[in-house]
KEVEXKOL-188815 format. One line per 2 residues: number of its first residue (from 1); their letters; for each residue x, y, z of C-alpha. Coordinates in Angstrom, 2 decimals. Each point is the difference from the previous one (the first is absolute). Layout:
N
NUM	a	X,Y,Z; ...
//
This chain:
251
1	mk	158.12,78.10,107.41; 0.59,-1.28,-3.53
3	sr	3.78,0.59,0.04; 0.27,-1.52,3.45
5	li	-1.77,-3.20,-1.08; 2.19,-0.30,-3.07
7	tl	3.14,0.39,2.12; -1.11,-2.65,2.49
9	la	-0.90,-2.41,-2.78; 3.35,0.51,-1.73
11	cg	1.92,-0.58,3.25; -1.95,-3.17,0.66
13	ll	0.73,-1.33,-3.46; 3.72,0.72,0.33
15	lt	0.13,-1.69,3.39; -1.82,-3.05,-1.36
17	aa	2.41,-0.19,-2.93; 3.03,0.24,2.28
19	ma	-1.34,-2.68,2.32; -0.80,-2.34,-2.87
21	tk	3.45,0.42,-1.53; 1.72,-0.49,3.36
23	aq	-1.99,-3.15,0.68; 1.30,-1.51,-3.27
25	aa	3.68,0.68,0.82; 2.17,-3.02,0.77
27	lv	3.64,-0.99,-0.23; 1.02,-1.97,-3.07
29	dl	2.80,-2.57,0.14; 2.43,1.01,-2.77
31	gp	2.19,-2.50,-1.79; 3.37,0.35,-1.78
33	gs	-0.06,2.46,-2.88; -2.83,2.04,1.55
35	fs	1.87,3.32,-0.14; 0.80,1.97,-3.14
37	pl	3.52,1.35,-0.70; -1.25,3.39,1.27
39	as	-0.28,-1.32,3.58; 2.77,0.92,2.44
41	vi	2.44,-2.70,1.17; 2.49,-0.26,2.87
43	tf	2.66,-2.68,-0.56; 2.03,0.77,3.17
45	se	3.11,0.28,-2.16; -0.44,3.79,0.11
47	kp	1.66,0.19,3.44; 3.10,-1.67,1.52
49	ly	-0.12,-3.43,1.66; -0.92,0.05,3.71
51	tt	-1.93,3.26,-0.27; -2.59,-0.17,2.78
53	np	-3.62,1.14,-0.35; 0.56,1.45,-3.48
55	vy	-2.07,2.92,-1.26; -0.68,0.71,-3.68
57	tf	-1.37,3.25,-1.39; -1.61,0.15,-3.43
59	tg	-0.54,3.35,-1.71; -2.22,0.99,-2.88
61	lp	-2.10,-3.20,-0.05; -2.90,0.40,-2.49
63	sy	-2.70,-0.94,2.51; 1.54,1.18,3.27
65	gn	2.59,2.69,-0.51; 2.49,-0.59,2.80
67	lt	-0.33,-3.19,2.06; 2.19,-1.55,2.69
69	vs	0.22,-3.71,0.82; 1.37,-0.89,3.45
71	fg	0.86,-3.39,1.51; 0.08,-1.28,3.58
73	gn	-0.78,-3.05,2.10; -3.58,0.88,0.91
75	fv	-2.52,2.81,0.42; -0.95,1.78,3.20
77	gq	-2.56,-2.17,1.79; 1.41,-3.25,-1.36
79	aa	2.28,-2.20,2.14; 2.86,-2.26,-1.10
81	gg	1.20,-3.04,1.92; 0.12,-3.77,0.22
83	sp	2.32,-2.48,-1.68; 0.22,0.37,-2.90
85	vt	-0.64,3.71,0.41; -3.43,0.92,-1.35
87	lt	-2.79,2.48,0.71; -1.65,-1.14,3.20
89	dh	-2.43,2.90,-0.47; -0.45,1.02,-3.63
91	sp	-2.66,2.72,0.43; 1.61,3.46,-0.34
93	ng	-1.23,3.26,1.47; -1.17,2.90,-2.11
95	pl	1.22,2.11,-1.56; 2.37,-2.61,-1.44
97	al	3.64,0.57,1.00; 3.13,-2.13,0.26
99	dp	1.09,-0.78,3.55; 3.51,1.42,0.60
101	na	0.55,-2.64,2.72; -0.85,-2.94,-2.25
103	pl	2.59,-2.58,-1.13; 2.12,1.36,-2.85
105	tq	-0.18,-0.92,-3.65; 3.18,-0.10,-2.06
107	iv	1.23,-0.55,-3.54; 1.94,-3.28,-0.27
109	gd	1.30,-2.39,-2.62; -1.99,-3.19,-0.58
111	ga	1.43,-2.87,-2.05; -3.42,-1.68,-0.13
113	ap	-1.64,2.98,-1.73; 0.07,0.36,-3.80
115	ts	0.80,3.69,0.45; 2.10,1.22,2.89
117	pv	0.18,1.99,2.27; -3.30,-0.31,1.86
119	ls	-1.52,1.59,3.09; -0.05,-2.08,3.19
121	gs	-1.53,0.44,3.41; 1.80,-0.61,3.32
123	pi	1.34,-2.55,0.76; 1.19,-0.46,-3.56
125	fn	-2.55,-1.79,-2.22; -2.28,-0.30,3.00
127	gp	-1.75,3.10,1.35; -2.93,1.98,-1.48
129	is	0.30,2.67,-2.67; -2.40,2.95,-0.25
131	vl	-0.32,2.58,-2.78; -1.53,3.47,0.32
133	fs	-1.07,2.18,-2.94; -0.14,3.76,0.55
135	qp	-3.08,0.00,-2.28; -2.45,-2.89,-0.35
137	va	0.47,-2.11,-3.14; -2.45,-2.13,-1.99
139	gv	2.18,-3.10,-0.18; 3.22,-1.43,1.40
141	gl	1.95,-3.17,-0.73; 3.30,-1.65,0.87
143	sg	2.01,-3.18,-0.40; 0.30,-1.98,3.25
145	gy	2.03,-3.05,0.96; 1.84,-2.27,-0.06
147	fd	-2.91,-2.08,1.41; 0.42,-3.55,1.27
149	ai	-3.62,-0.44,1.12; -3.47,0.79,-1.36
151	gg	-2.06,2.54,1.94; 2.84,1.00,2.27
153	tt	0.04,3.75,-0.69; -2.63,2.72,-0.39
155	ie	-0.17,3.41,-1.64; -2.64,2.32,1.47
157	ay	-1.14,3.43,-1.21; -1.25,2.99,2.02
159	di	-1.62,3.35,-0.66; 1.16,3.30,1.48
161	ng	-2.10,-0.57,3.14; 1.60,-3.38,0.71
163	ni	-3.01,-2.02,-1.15; 0.85,-3.43,-1.39
165	lg	-1.01,-0.10,-3.67; 0.86,-3.63,-0.71
167	si	2.81,-2.54,-0.11; 1.40,-2.92,-2.00
169	tn	2.38,-2.85,0.88; 2.61,-1.72,-2.13
171	tq	-1.30,-2.85,-2.11; 3.22,-1.32,-1.50
173	lg	3.58,-0.87,0.90; 3.01,2.03,-1.01
175	ie	-0.58,3.57,-1.17; -3.57,1.23,-0.33
177	fy	-1.54,3.27,-1.13; -2.48,1.57,2.41
179	gl	-2.30,2.78,-1.18; -3.03,1.87,1.33
181	ad	-2.14,2.75,-1.52; -3.35,1.64,0.65
183	st	-2.62,-1.26,-2.46; -1.35,3.51,-0.61
185	ga	3.43,1.33,-0.89; -0.09,2.38,2.96
187	ni	3.22,1.08,1.68; -0.69,-1.61,3.39
189	is	3.06,-2.08,0.97; 2.23,2.01,2.35
191	gi	2.15,-2.85,1.26; 0.69,-3.73,0.08
193	sf	1.59,-2.44,2.43; 1.72,-3.24,-0.99
195	fi	0.48,-2.55,2.77; 0.23,-3.68,0.90
197	tg	-3.31,-1.62,0.94; 0.84,-3.69,-0.20
199	ne	2.83,-2.46,-0.43; 2.70,1.75,-2.02
201	pa	3.31,-1.53,1.08; 2.34,2.02,-2.24
203	gf	-1.67,3.41,0.31; -0.44,2.50,-2.84
205	gi	0.99,3.27,-1.61; -1.81,2.32,-2.42
207	dn	1.09,1.48,-3.30; -1.27,2.07,-2.92
209	lt	-2.67,1.91,1.89; -2.39,1.42,-2.61
211	fg	-2.82,2.51,0.45; -2.22,2.24,-2.04
213	aa	-3.38,1.49,-0.83; -2.89,-1.84,-1.68
215	dq	1.15,0.94,-3.51; 3.33,-1.74,0.73
217	ii	-1.62,-3.31,0.97; -0.73,-2.60,-2.68
219	dp	-2.74,-2.08,1.58; -3.63,-0.52,-1.03
221	gv	-1.10,0.22,3.63; 1.29,3.55,0.47
223	tp	-1.96,2.85,-1.59; -0.27,3.76,0.51
225	tv	-2.69,1.11,2.43; -3.32,0.16,-1.86
227	pe	-3.60,-0.19,1.25; -1.35,-3.55,0.25
229	ps	-3.13,-0.86,-2.07; -2.14,0.10,3.15
231	tm	1.35,3.46,0.73; -0.84,1.16,-3.52
233	ll	-3.56,-1.24,0.45; -0.29,1.91,3.26
235	lg	1.36,3.14,-1.62; -2.33,-0.41,-2.98
237	gg	-3.00,-0.53,2.27; 0.91,3.02,2.08
239	la	0.40,2.25,-3.02; -3.28,-1.27,-1.43
241	gl	-1.73,0.80,3.28; 1.51,3.47,-0.01
243	af	-1.25,0.61,-3.56; -3.52,-1.18,0.99
245	wr	-0.01,2.34,3.02; 0.99,2.94,-2.21
247	rk	-2.74,-0.82,-2.58; -2.56,-0.24,2.83
249	kr	1.01,3.42,1.34; -0.36,1.52,-3.49
251	a	-3.49,-1.51,-0.42
//
């Protein structure tokens, strides 16, 4: 009876801690310079111009081992259409997977970008771009543009089950850095989509895609997963109660 009660109490405390930590998780908007030099970067100069739906494989990463990054127009469950081409349905199915029938992405030159080449959707500088990570990452960022309107494009992040984690829109003209990370430092982002959501007359491309684990993100809003103070109080109270129960049994 004693061992059974202890086991149940321990399970309850662990569940409470997990729920409290999960409730505190949220996506943080990362700015330029938020990734350390240890983070992985794709510049799109690694493959020839006009490569469609490029795939990049990283080996021996400190936090992930081997990881593959794949590009396409959209995920399964999403739908692309309209003029300009955008995501008319941006909610993917789970598990997250790129749609082989989606509009293509391709590596192209861009005279308006400070570093070229860039990755474009279809039609060129118009359609959506989606990115799939073979393992979830803690943070991801990229340079988007060239923007001719404020609030015309959106980057949205998803977990492995296709749940929308959060999104941000462009807040400046020209080239802008977009970045998202989980506030707890958990590896939760399995994919992102980048698409037009407003008036963007000249379209966009993306460049310098960066990703990494929590220890590769330089941002005060991103920390490793630790119990919140309320969780620590619950754990402390539970352990105190367990000690009291044991003293009572001895008496």
